[in-house]
C-alpha positions as CSV (number, residue, x, y, z in Angstrom):
1,M,-22.1,-42.8,84.5
2,G,-23.8,-40.9,81.6
3,Q,-21.9,-39.3,78.7
4,M,-18.6,-38.4,78.4
5,K,-17.5,-34.6,77.1
6,L,-13.9,-34.3,75.4
7,L,-14.1,-34.4,71.9
8,L,-17.8,-33.8,71.4
9,E,-17.9,-30.8,73.7
10,H,-18.6,-28.3,70.8
11,A,-20.0,-30.9,68.5
12,E,-23.4,-29.7,68.5
13,K,-22.2,-25.5,68.2
14,A,-22.6,-24.5,64.3
15,E,-19.7,-21.6,65.0
16,A,-17.3,-25.3,65.8
17,A,-17.4,-25.4,62.0
18,T,-15.2,-22.1,61.0
19,L,-11.9,-21.1,62.2
20,A,-13.1,-17.9,64.2
21,G,-15.9,-19.7,65.7
22,W,-13.5,-22.7,66.7
23,K,-11.1,-20.1,67.8
24,S,-13.8,-18.3,69.9
25,L,-14.3,-21.7,72.2
26,G,-10.9,-21.8,72.5
27,G,-9.6,-23.1,69.9
28,Y,-6.3,-23.1,68.7
29,Q,-4.9,-22.5,72.1
30,K,-3.7,-26.1,72.8
31,T,-2.0,-26.1,70.0
32,E,-0.2,-23.0,70.7
33,A,0.7,-23.5,74.0
34,I,2.2,-27.2,73.0
35,L,4.3,-26.1,70.1
36,K,6.0,-23.1,72.3
37,G,6.1,-25.1,75.8
38,K,6.8,-28.5,74.8
39,S,9.0,-30.6,73.2
40,P,8.4,-33.1,70.8
41,E,9.7,-36.0,73.4
42,A,7.7,-34.8,76.3
43,I,4.5,-35.0,73.7
44,L,5.3,-38.4,72.9
45,D,6.1,-39.6,77.0
46,Q,2.2,-37.8,77.4
47,I,0.8,-40.2,74.9
48,K,2.6,-43.0,76.6
49,D,1.7,-42.2,80.0
50,S,-2.0,-41.7,78.8
51,G,-2.5,-45.3,77.7
52,L,-4.2,-44.1,74.4
53,R,-5.2,-47.1,72.2
54,G,-6.1,-46.3,68.5
55,R,-9.7,-45.6,68.3
56,G,-9.8,-46.9,65.0
57,G,-10.3,-50.5,65.6
58,A,-7.1,-52.3,66.9
59,G,-7.0,-50.5,69.7
60,F,-2.9,-50.7,69.3
61,P,-1.2,-48.1,71.9
62,A,-0.6,-45.2,70.2
63,G,2.4,-44.1,71.8
64,L,3.9,-47.3,71.2
65,K,3.3,-47.1,67.9
66,W,5.1,-43.4,67.3
67,S,8.1,-44.7,69.8
68,F,8.7,-47.5,66.9
69,L,9.3,-44.4,64.2
70,A,12.7,-45.1,62.4
71,K,15.3,-42.2,63.5
72,N,18.0,-40.7,61.4
73,T,17.4,-42.4,58.5
74,G,17.9,-39.8,56.3
75,K,14.0,-39.7,55.4
76,P,11.6,-37.6,56.3
77,S,9.0,-38.6,58.7
78,Y,5.1,-38.8,57.3
79,L,2.1,-38.6,59.9
80,V,-0.9,-39.8,58.1
81,C,-4.8,-39.6,59.3
82,N,-6.4,-43.0,58.1
83,A,-10.2,-40.8,57.3
84,D,-11.1,-43.7,55.3
85,E,-14.4,-44.6,57.9
86,S,-16.1,-47.6,55.5
87,E,-16.6,-50.0,58.3
88,P,-20.1,-50.7,58.2
89,G,-21.6,-48.9,61.0
90,T,-19.1,-46.7,61.8
91,F,-19.8,-42.6,61.2
92,K,-17.6,-41.0,64.5
93,D,-15.2,-40.0,62.3
94,R,-17.2,-38.2,59.6
95,Y,-19.2,-36.6,62.7
96,I,-15.8,-35.2,64.0
97,M,-14.5,-33.7,60.5
98,E,-18.1,-32.6,60.0
99,R,-18.8,-30.0,62.8
100,M,-15.5,-29.6,64.3
101,P,-12.8,-30.0,61.3
102,H,-10.5,-27.7,63.0
103,Q,-10.2,-30.4,65.9
104,L,-8.7,-32.4,63.4
105,I,-6.6,-30.2,62.3
106,E,-5.2,-29.1,65.3
107,G,-4.7,-32.8,66.1
108,M,-2.6,-33.5,62.9
109,I,-0.5,-30.5,64.2
110,V,0.0,-31.4,67.3
111,S,1.1,-35.3,66.3
112,S,2.8,-34.3,63.3
113,Y,5.6,-32.2,65.5
114,A,5.6,-34.4,67.9
115,I,7.0,-37.3,65.4
116,G,9.0,-34.3,63.0
117,A,6.7,-34.8,60.4
118,N,6.7,-31.5,58.2
119,R,5.0,-32.9,55.5
120,S,1.1,-34.7,56.6
121,Y,-2.1,-36.1,54.7
122,I,-5.6,-36.7,55.4
123,Y,-6.6,-39.9,53.5
124,I,-10.3,-39.4,53.4
125,R,-13.1,-41.9,51.8
126,G,-14.5,-41.7,48.6
127,E,-17.7,-41.2,49.5
128,Y,-17.1,-37.7,52.1
129,M,-16.6,-35.7,48.9
130,Y,-18.5,-33.6,51.5
131,I,-16.8,-33.3,54.2
132,L,-13.3,-33.3,51.0
133,R,-14.8,-29.6,50.5
134,I,-15.0,-28.9,54.5
135,L,-11.7,-30.1,54.7
136,E,-10.3,-27.9,52.4
137,K,-11.7,-24.8,53.4
138,A,-10.5,-25.5,57.0
139,I,-6.9,-26.4,55.7
140,A,-7.0,-22.9,53.7
141,E,-8.3,-20.7,57.0
142,A,-5.1,-22.5,58.9
143,Y,-3.1,-21.6,56.6
144,A,-3.7,-18.2,56.2
145,A,-3.9,-17.5,60.0
146,G,-0.5,-18.9,60.1
147,Y,-1.2,-22.2,61.8
148,L,-0.1,-24.2,59.2
149,G,2.9,-23.3,56.5
150,K,6.4,-22.3,57.0
151,N,7.4,-21.5,60.8
152,I,3.9,-22.0,62.0
153,L,3.4,-19.2,65.4
154,G,7.0,-18.1,65.2
155,T,7.9,-21.2,66.5
156,G,10.9,-22.5,63.6
157,Y,8.1,-25.5,62.5
158,D,7.0,-26.2,59.2
159,L,3.7,-28.3,58.3
160,E,2.7,-28.7,54.6
161,L,-1.1,-30.5,55.0
162,S,-3.2,-31.8,52.0
163,V,-6.7,-34.0,52.1
164,H,-6.4,-37.0,49.8
165,P,-9.7,-38.5,48.7
166,G,-9.9,-42.1,48.2
167,A,-12.0,-44.0,45.4
168,G,-14.6,-45.8,47.8
169,A,-12.5,-48.8,48.3
170,Y,-13.0,-50.5,51.8
171,I,-10.1,-52.0,51.3
172,C,-7.9,-48.8,51.3
173,G,-8.8,-48.5,55.4
174,E,-6.1,-51.4,55.7
175,E,-3.0,-49.0,56.7
176,T,-1.0,-50.4,53.6
177,A,-3.3,-50.0,51.4
178,L,-4.2,-46.2,52.3
179,L,-0.3,-45.6,52.1
180,E,0.1,-47.3,48.0
181,S,-3.6,-45.9,47.4
182,L,-1.8,-42.2,48.6
183,E,1.0,-42.7,46.0
184,G,-0.8,-43.7,43.7
185,K,-1.6,-47.1,42.8
186,R,-4.0,-49.9,42.8
187,G,-4.7,-50.0,47.2
188,N,-3.6,-53.6,47.4
189,P,-2.5,-54.4,51.5
190,R,1.6,-54.5,51.3
191,I,3.3,-57.5,53.2
192,K,4.6,-56.7,56.9
193,P,7.3,-56.4,58.0
194,P,8.5,-53.9,57.6
195,F,6.1,-52.0,58.5
196,P,5.2,-48.1,58.1
197,A,7.3,-46.7,60.9
198,V,10.3,-47.7,59.2
199,Q,9.2,-48.0,55.4
200,G,5.6,-46.2,54.8
201,L,4.3,-43.7,52.9
202,Y,7.1,-43.2,49.9
203,A,9.3,-45.9,51.6
204,S,9.7,-43.4,54.4
205,P,9.2,-43.6,58.2
206,T,5.5,-43.3,58.5
207,V,2.7,-42.7,61.7
208,V,-0.7,-44.2,60.7
209,N,-3.7,-43.1,63.0
210,N,-7.6,-42.4,62.5
211,V,-8.9,-39.3,63.0
212,E,-9.9,-39.9,66.5
213,T,-7.2,-40.8,67.9
214,I,-5.4,-37.8,66.4
215,A,-8.1,-35.5,67.6
216,T,-7.4,-36.9,70.8
217,V,-3.5,-36.1,71.4
218,P,-4.4,-32.3,71.8
219,Y,-6.6,-32.7,75.0
220,I,-4.5,-35.4,76.3
221,V,-1.3,-33.4,76.1
222,A,-3.0,-30.1,77.7
223,M,-4.5,-32.3,80.5
224,S,-1.4,-34.6,80.8
225,G,-0.8,-38.0,80.0
226,A,-1.8,-39.1,83.8
227,A,-5.2,-37.2,83.8
228,Y,-6.5,-38.9,81.1
229,A,-5.8,-42.3,82.8
230,A,-7.5,-41.8,84.7
231,L,-10.6,-41.4,82.6
232,G,-11.7,-45.2,82.2
233,V,-10.6,-48.4,83.9
234,K,-6.9,-49.6,82.6
235,P,-6.0,-50.5,79.9
236,S,-9.3,-49.1,78.5
237,T,-7.9,-45.8,79.9
238,G,-9.8,-42.2,78.6
239,T,-13.2,-41.7,76.9
240,K,-14.5,-43.3,73.2
241,L,-16.5,-42.5,70.2
242,I,-19.9,-44.8,69.6
243,S,-21.3,-44.6,66.3
244,A,-24.8,-46.0,67.5
245,S,-27.9,-46.9,64.6
246,G,-29.9,-50.1,64.1
247,H,-33.5,-50.3,65.5
248,I,-32.8,-47.8,68.5
249,K,-34.8,-44.6,69.7
250,R,-31.5,-42.4,69.3
251,P,-29.0,-43.4,66.6
252,G,-25.8,-41.3,66.7
253,V,-22.3,-40.2,67.6
254,Y,-21.9,-40.7,71.5
255,E,-18.8,-40.2,73.6
256,I,-18.2,-42.5,76.6
257,E,-15.7,-42.8,79.7
258,L,-14.1,-46.5,78.7
259,G,-15.2,-49.3,81.2
260,K,-17.6,-46.9,83.4
261,V,-21.0,-47.3,81.1
262,S,-23.0,-50.4,80.9
263,C,-23.8,-52.3,78.3
264,E,-27.2,-52.5,79.5
265,E,-27.3,-48.6,80.1
266,F,-25.7,-47.8,76.7
267,L,-28.6,-49.3,74.9
268,Y,-31.2,-48.6,77.3
269,S,-30.4,-45.6,78.6
270,D,-32.2,-42.6,77.4
271,E,-28.7,-40.8,77.4
272,F,-27.7,-43.5,75.1
273,C,-29.6,-45.3,72.3
274,G,-32.6,-45.6,74.6
275,G,-34.1,-48.7,73.8
276,P,-35.4,-50.1,70.9
277,S,-37.2,-47.9,68.8
278,N,-40.3,-50.0,68.0
279,G,-41.3,-51.4,71.2
280,R,-40.0,-55.1,70.3
281,P,-37.0,-56.8,72.1
282,F,-33.9,-56.9,71.1
283,K,-32.4,-60.1,69.6
284,A,-28.6,-59.4,69.0
285,V,-25.9,-56.5,69.0
286,I,-23.3,-56.3,66.9
287,P,-20.8,-53.4,68.9
288,G,-17.8,-52.4,67.3
289,G,-18.0,-52.2,63.2
290,S,-19.8,-54.8,60.7
291,S,-16.2,-56.9,61.0
292,V,-16.2,-58.1,64.9
293,P,-18.4,-60.9,66.2
294,V,-22.0,-60.4,67.0
295,L,-23.7,-61.3,70.3
296,P,-27.2,-62.3,71.1
297,I,-29.0,-59.8,73.6
298,D,-28.0,-62.2,76.7
299,L,-24.5,-62.2,75.8
300,F,-23.9,-58.4,74.8
301,M,-25.9,-57.4,78.5
302,K,-24.3,-60.0,80.8
303,T,-20.4,-62.0,80.6
304,A,-20.4,-65.5,80.7
305,S,-20.1,-65.5,84.5
306,G,-22.9,-63.6,84.4
307,A,-21.3,-60.3,85.6
308,S,-22.9,-57.2,84.0
309,R,-20.4,-56.6,80.2
310,M,-19.4,-52.9,80.0
311,M,-18.5,-50.3,77.3
312,S,-14.9,-51.1,77.2
313,Y,-12.2,-53.1,75.4
314,E,-11.6,-56.0,78.3
315,S,-15.2,-56.1,79.0
316,L,-16.8,-56.8,75.6
317,A,-13.9,-59.7,74.5
318,D,-14.5,-62.0,78.0
319,G,-14.8,-65.3,77.3
320,G,-13.5,-64.9,73.5
321,F,-15.1,-65.5,70.4
322,A,-16.8,-68.1,72.2
323,T,-19.0,-65.7,74.2
324,G,-17.7,-62.5,73.8
325,T,-16.6,-59.8,70.8
326,Q,-14.9,-56.7,70.3
327,L,-15.0,-52.9,70.7
328,G,-13.7,-52.4,67.5
329,S,-14.1,-49.0,65.2
330,G,-17.4,-48.5,67.8
331,G,-19.7,-49.1,65.3
332,L,-23.1,-50.7,67.5
333,F,-26.1,-51.6,65.5
334,A,-28.7,-53.6,67.8
335,M,-31.1,-55.4,66.0
336,D,-35.0,-56.7,67.2
337,D,-36.3,-59.9,67.1
338,S,-37.7,-58.8,63.6
339,A,-34.1,-59.0,62.3
340,C,-33.1,-62.5,60.2
341,M,-29.7,-63.2,60.9
342,V,-28.9,-65.2,57.7
343,R,-30.5,-62.3,56.0
344,N,-28.3,-60.0,57.9
345,L,-25.0,-62.2,57.3
346,W,-25.9,-62.4,53.6
347,N,-25.7,-58.7,53.5
348,L,-22.2,-58.6,55.1
349,S,-20.4,-60.8,53.1
350,R,-22.0,-59.2,49.8
351,F,-19.9,-56.4,51.1
352,Y,-16.8,-58.3,52.2
353,H,-16.5,-60.1,48.4
354,H,-17.1,-56.8,46.5
355,E,-14.8,-55.1,48.8
356,S,-11.9,-57.9,48.8
357,C,-9.2,-56.7,46.6
358,G,-8.6,-60.4,45.3
359,Q,-4.5,-60.4,46.3
360,C,-5.0,-63.2,48.6
361,S,-6.5,-66.8,47.7
362,P,-8.7,-67.7,50.6
363,C,-9.9,-64.1,50.7
364,R,-10.8,-64.1,46.9
365,E,-12.4,-67.2,46.5
366,G,-13.7,-67.6,50.6
367,T,-15.4,-64.6,50.6
368,G,-17.4,-65.2,46.9
369,W,-17.9,-68.7,48.4
370,L,-19.8,-67.4,51.2
371,E,-21.7,-65.5,49.0
372,K,-23.2,-67.9,47.3
373,I,-23.9,-70.4,50.0
374,L,-25.8,-67.7,52.4
375,H,-27.3,-66.8,49.3
376,R,-28.3,-70.1,49.1
377,L,-29.7,-70.1,52.5
378,E,-31.7,-66.6,52.0
379,A,-34.0,-68.6,49.2
380,G,-35.1,-71.4,50.3
381,E,-32.3,-73.6,48.6
382,G,-29.9,-74.7,51.2
383,K,-29.1,-77.4,52.8
384,M,-28.1,-78.3,55.9
385,S,-24.4,-79.7,55.1
386,D,-24.2,-75.7,53.8
387,I,-24.4,-74.2,57.7
388,D,-21.4,-76.3,58.4
389,L,-19.5,-75.6,55.1
390,L,-19.9,-71.7,55.9
391,V,-18.0,-72.5,59.1
392,D,-15.2,-74.6,57.2
393,I,-14.9,-71.7,54.6
394,A,-14.3,-68.9,57.5
395,K,-11.8,-71.0,59.2
396,H,-10.0,-71.6,56.2
397,I,-9.9,-67.8,55.6
398,E,-8.8,-66.8,59.0
399,G,-5.3,-65.4,59.5
400,N,-4.6,-66.4,56.2
401,T,-4.8,-63.1,54.6
402,I,-1.9,-60.4,54.2
403,C,-3.9,-58.1,55.6
404,P,-7.3,-58.0,58.6
405,L,-9.7,-58.2,55.7
406,G,-9.9,-62.1,55.6
407,D,-10.7,-62.3,59.3
408,A,-13.2,-59.3,59.2
409,A,-15.3,-61.5,56.6
410,A,-15.1,-64.6,58.9
411,W,-15.6,-63.5,62.2
412,P,-19.6,-62.6,61.5
413,V,-19.8,-65.9,60.1
414,A,-18.5,-68.1,62.4
415,S,-20.3,-65.8,65.5
416,H,-23.7,-65.7,63.4
417,V,-23.8,-69.5,62.6
418,R,-22.8,-70.4,66.6
419,H,-25.1,-68.2,68.3
420,F,-28.3,-68.5,65.6
421,R,-27.7,-71.6,64.2
422,H,-31.0,-72.5,64.8
423,E,-31.8,-69.6,62.1
424,F,-29.7,-71.0,60.0
425,E,-31.9,-74.4,60.2
426,Y,-34.9,-73.2,59.8
427,H,-34.2,-71.9,56.5
428,V,-33.3,-75.1,55.5
429,R,-36.6,-77.0,56.8
430,F,-39.1,-74.2,56.2
431,P,-37.9,-73.1,52.5
432,E,-41.4,-72.3,51.4
433,K,-41.6,-70.1,54.2
434,V,-38.3,-68.7,53.0
435,R,-39.5,-67.8,50.1
436,D,-42.6,-66.6,50.6
437,P,-41.9,-62.6,50.5
438,K,-44.7,-62.0,52.6
439,H,-43.4,-64.2,55.7
440,N,-41.0,-62.6,58.2
441,V,-38.8,-65.3,58.9
442,A,-37.2,-64.4,62.0
443,A,-40.6,-63.5,63.8
444,P,-41.3,-67.5,64.6
445,I,-37.8,-67.9,65.5
446,A,-36.5,-68.1,69.0
447,R,-33.1,-68.4,70.4
448,P,-32.7,-72.2,72.9
449,S,-32.3,-71.4,76.2
């Protein structure tokens, strides 16, 4: 099927980074036409018709989310862009903001207009300070040109837009923790309900969407929701950006038409990942960022029934967590047979332990236990009982926390042990080899057929 170019049509053009260059490529024409020719209700209908799902990981229908926004509350409504892209393996939003900042600003304008927000924010990951400066420059250009501020383009619509940096906390990618941080508080997730659509920023109705979702909105309204829904394979409509990394020849950001590209094509085609970088066979793939279940290469390519697995929400989830995974945020990383799955899981668990806010006991204590046990196994000091203990701890974390970080920490553990238990057992049976720094512990291990 090949790449689809919607959001990334101008990504490789240097002029896309400035207002003048973006306008020369047709930028802001959609925004002007929409503000002057569409009502907020008409825009909302188009987003609903498009089937656009949140591109941050959860995949919740964006139009439905917008429709939940509380009306006639006497309080202002807010749009907050979640640009706290901290999921390991994901860098697509950075790509948009770095190369085409006005694409996001146009999305903020149209989306804010659609939900009746006159004050909006872009909350950006603390490590993206150089991109913060890019966005601030682009926002200043938009104000000077009359695309932001009072009476935008003579339409009577006002919008104030600011970019706010976080302090490098992964937990602030969760929308309620993000709102707490934006209000100047510690970034702890809130108990829901109430949901942000009813009581969000400053206890007012708020929509939170990620960069890719918001950047897509002007394109949908310009082409019509029905036309966008015709892309992809329902209910996975439209296009999706994939951040590809790992042991591949061509790491980068790719745009696919959902359900039209097979996992095999994406991994091996020269138009996408290009196959393994060093000629070694692939062992495993994590397709949606570090929080989704890992799959052995055979299950990534084929479903349990033997059908070709496609790059879509439904196809990747086929079979549930026993044989499937999630598309998530689209942060795909592939590992060849030199990768040690115990070491990989230990690295992931260290991350989730470090990034837990500590508010919920199962996550605060459980992520620490996971890290300690995995470190013990990786150091050649583990016991066979440790393997089942990992799974048991993960089960007690999953579903027992305020926010999804607990699930994000548990799912990789369960899937690594489920599919690569033989490697964990190897670490217990041959501790002297595991402790030998010259020994590649992954090399002699073959997954049972």
